N, C-alpha and C positions, 0 to 999 in steps of 0.2 A: 456650615455644610454638614458636619458630623457633630452630634450632640449625644453624649453618654451621661446618664444620671443614675447613680447608685448601682452600677453594674457589678454583679457578682457571678462567679462561675465555680461550681463545685463538682468534684468527681468522687466517685466511691471506688476505692482500691481495697478489695477485701472487706474487712470490717471497719476500715478507716474512711473518713470523709476528708478529702483534700480540697482546700480553699485556694484555687488557682488565681481567682480575682476577688478582691474585697472592696466593695463600695467605691468603685472608680467613677469619678466625675471628670469629663473631658469635653472641651469644645475645640474643633479644628475648622479653620476657615478655608474657603476655596483658594487654591494655589499655594498653600503653605508647604514648607519643607521641614519635616520633623524627623528627628532621630529618637529611637526608643531603646534605652539601655538599661542594664542591670545584670546581676549575677544569674547564672543558670538556675532555672526553677523559679525565677522572680515573677513570671507571668507575662513576659514580653510577647512571646509567640501566641499565647492564648488570647491576649488582648487584640493582637493583629488579626487573629482568626475571627474574633467577634466583630471587629470593625469591618472585615471583609465578608461577613455573612456566611462564613464557612462553619461557624459554630454558634450556637444559641446561648445567650446568657441565662443563668439560673435565676437571676433577679435583676431588677432595674428596668430602665426604658432606654431605647435607642431610636433617635431620629436621624434619618439620612436624607439630606437635601430637602428638609422640611416635612418629610413623611415619617410617621411612626412605623418602623419596620419590626418592632418587637414581636408582634404576634402574627406576622404574615406566614402563610403556608410555604412549604418547601418550593413549590413551583414559582411562586412570586419572588422568593428570595433568589432562586436560580436565575430568573430573568434579569433582576437588578445586577447580579454578579456579571452576567454575560455582557450587558450593555454599558455598565457604568464603572466597573472595578476591574483593574488588572492586577495580576499576581506574578512576582518573580521570587524564585526560591534558590537556596544555596546549591541544591543538587540539579538545577536546570530543568529536570522533568520533561525533556524532549522525548518524543516517541521514537525508539531506536530504529524501527523499520521504515520511518518516513524521512524523506529528504528535508533539507532546510526549508525549502519553499512550502512543502506540504505541512510541516510543523507550524510555520507561521500562519498558514491558511486555516488552521483548525477552528479558531473562534468564528471566522466568517462562514465556515461550513455549518457550525452549530447555529449560527444566526440566519442560515438559509439565504445568504447573499448570492445573487445570480452569478453564474460562472464567469461571465465576461468581466463584471466589476471585480470579482474576486481575484482574477488573474492580474488585473491592472493594479489593484491595491497591494497585492503581494509583491509585485515587481517594484512598486514605489517604496515599499517598506524595506525590502532587501537593499535597494540602492541607498536609502537613508542611513542604514546601519552598516554599510560597507560590506555587504554579504552577497552582492550580485554574482560574483564569481564562485560562490559556494552554494548556489541555489539547488543544485542537484546532488550535493554531497549528503551522506548520512551523518548523524551526530558523531559517530565514532571516528569520522574523518575530519572533524573540526577540532581546533585548539580549544582550551578552556575558555578563553576570552570570546572566541567566535560562538561557542555554545551559549554563553550567557547573553551575548548580543542577540542571538537568535531567540532566546527565551524572552528578552525584553521586547523584541520586535513582535513576537506572538502576543505578548501581554498587552501591547498598545495598539495593535492593528484595528481593534474595534472602537478605537478612540474613546477610551474610558476617561472618567473625570478624576479618578483616584488610582494611584499605583502604590501597591503595598509590596515592599521588598524585604524578605526575611533572610538576613545574612547574605546579601547578593555577592559579596566578594570573598566569602568564606573558603571557597575551593580554588581561589586564584592567587597567583603570586602578586607581589606588591605593585609592580608596574602594570600588569594586566588589570588588577583591581582598580587602579587609578583611572584607567581608560574606561572601564565599565561605569565607574562613578561619574565620570564626565558625561557619559551618555545619559545617565539618569538625571543629572542636574540640568542638562540642556532641555530635557523634556519638561522638567519642573519650571524652568524659566519660560517655557512656552505656555504656561498656564495650568499644568497638571498639578494636582495635589499629591505630594510624595511623602510617604511614611516609611522609614527604613529602620528595621531592627538590626542591631549590630553589637558585637563585643569590642569592636575596634574603636578606641577612643579618638583616633585621628578622623575617622569617618564620622563619628558621632558629632564632633565639633564643627564639621562642615555645614551642618544643618542650621537653619535660621532659628530653630526652636528645638531644645533638647529636653526630653522627658526621661526620668529615671524611675524604675520600679524596684520594689523590694517586698518580698513575702506577699505578692499579690496586690500590693497597694501602689498607687502613684505617689511617690515621695518627693519628687522635684519636677519643676516645670520652669525652665529658664531659657533666656536667649542664648543661642549658639554663637560661635565665633563669627559666622558670616553676618549675623544681625548686628553684633557689636561693632564690627568693622564698618558697617554701613551707617551706624548711628552718628 
């Protein structure tokens, strides 16, 4: 599903060139559950942004679902992101002035989904994520767990094939974090490809495949605890 070959990403900071990614080769199959770990500055989030087409590689080739997306223009990349990739971040990124229902509906508005279908799908999504009674609440009126569930509901309402989560439990307490992880894992078990960036070793071990980065390189690719238990 995802094929990276020789991926590099460099930034210029003042007079210095920073190598955020160095010669990364990676294959990810449909429906896999991966965790991406490593110290701060190792390139985890940069790699996630490249996979999610939020950032362009400086070198190498990227094939997504069989299509070489390396040289596509910004409009084509944006269309793939809207239709096929969902994003969940540590800081939730809900729009403060919009209600929960309105936040969840944003991808459908961007995709020009008709109003009647939009209302129906938003209602279904809120029910699925236990947020029906918070539909008309603003983000500031939600708990941390409710905000993250709303963010996941928004990220998946367009029925993407891949969900990228960058430190999805970083702003949550342990119990709430476990509830959010359970939501993500249920989505993956339904066929979604799930890639999670995390500093939490317990969360990292839950994945069926665990990647580790250091100094912009992929230095480990091994089965996680879930895969080992199922072996």
